[in-house]
Steps between C-alpha positions, in 0.01 A plus 500: 500500500183442299329779307208488740730552797667793325166669426322435830648797695388741228139386468357711786642812341378403154154472656548848643591632157209325328253639751636853480494484120141378482363663815353165601620210713294258291616628162862539607511147636337371181788635292755353741333158475504525122870586518580195710289276278693623196832427670390150603364427151817611323796525741743495208366840393576666834777762458816336632743774401380743769440501875204275595303798632540681170397187313191462718387858447582475129269201471229687690538796263460270201179357650370849576574625149362195322173522692419816305254615760253755365577765757237735371235237560334579167234247407514337845266513794692612808443284806463803725540873536854471634606294199337747262682792658830312500459423130422864425819609677705228335383636165668832580847369578732283293542150649876508440523820703341335801720195464818705477404699809414198713800295389748773588336678793325214680685186393843664506620396155764711333414694188705245305303210648166673443597561137566127461173408670272716287718479189582868448817711515631644825422850381143397434468366854591842641248667271229248589550549873477876461184467295338269756576728793377809319177334392419335831576810707255695289228241550489451874452701819410346834482537877750264663515342845848393612533220758865505608656510848853607400501883497772546237336255260159655562639847424662370184173344387313822574744693284468254211119506520482878503760534224270289285220748561305287746375594847593320822196443723710384793786286629413212734749304709266233643214283377237683706625841391499394135142380515386811687665731247351307208150519647537870579635602160452236232815464287524415132821303553675333795876450538556246778795350682453155653653537848373800697606687815301307761576163340166516324472402135463723199342201325227487766453877475447469125256212547301713745491790256405282204212352700349850500574616146708415194827687449821409316784400732876492453696304760851626575711253695850373561356148504320447167523124541241526780243617247622313190430153631280367221207488740188716481457785535813667372544869417479629146757771573808439715818704549814368669697706753739670464321659208589748230279805447439386144368166627243665726407741224441220252296293745279794600441592138414145400272436799303816433503428128271203555286645779145590403487776764793689349407831340703599191677832535352792313 
């Protein structure tokens, strides 16, 4: 099997990671393209002594690190208010902390794998994850709309949201109910399943909501491949069912981290 064939199944999830790390579909995809270009230009340098997925993410990490992005934005003109706010928040949290959190909580890597990917010790990974969670939880509070038709999952999501210190504005089980709730009480974040109770679509519900106002959205689905098709638009934040509480926690924190409407906690 060629290297390309080995890497292909992992590319959608690398795009997910890149987008969550940067808070932008465009920027995340840019780093993924640079990663693939580096592999094509020098295939002999691709790590062959590890699993292809690990090698792919390791190459991405090298590209991310070598870019030396000025995350404080000093001396640069921000392209918009959202970018300026994102840069300000990025300046208050160590990049390695965010990477360690996303690699373990969202991408499902072990502590050992994450240590290899960001080139630190396993003990440091644990410390970095703790630091990231503590910092992000202090920064963000929001009102959250949950679009989920399975009662047990909806209850679990409500508990996670409230444990993080956020408020639940409502739980919708259909497209129409979701839109009505969003218009009645505008949320600062939406958690949305794809398939809803009356066979309506959570994707359509989100499109309806976004046509009225901007709000960060996290899709939670058992079928991530339906959203990670390589076509536009694709979500910036995506969680796969069945999920771990830590995965939802990391995604919520990261989505709010980049949202210009988020109010830092006092």
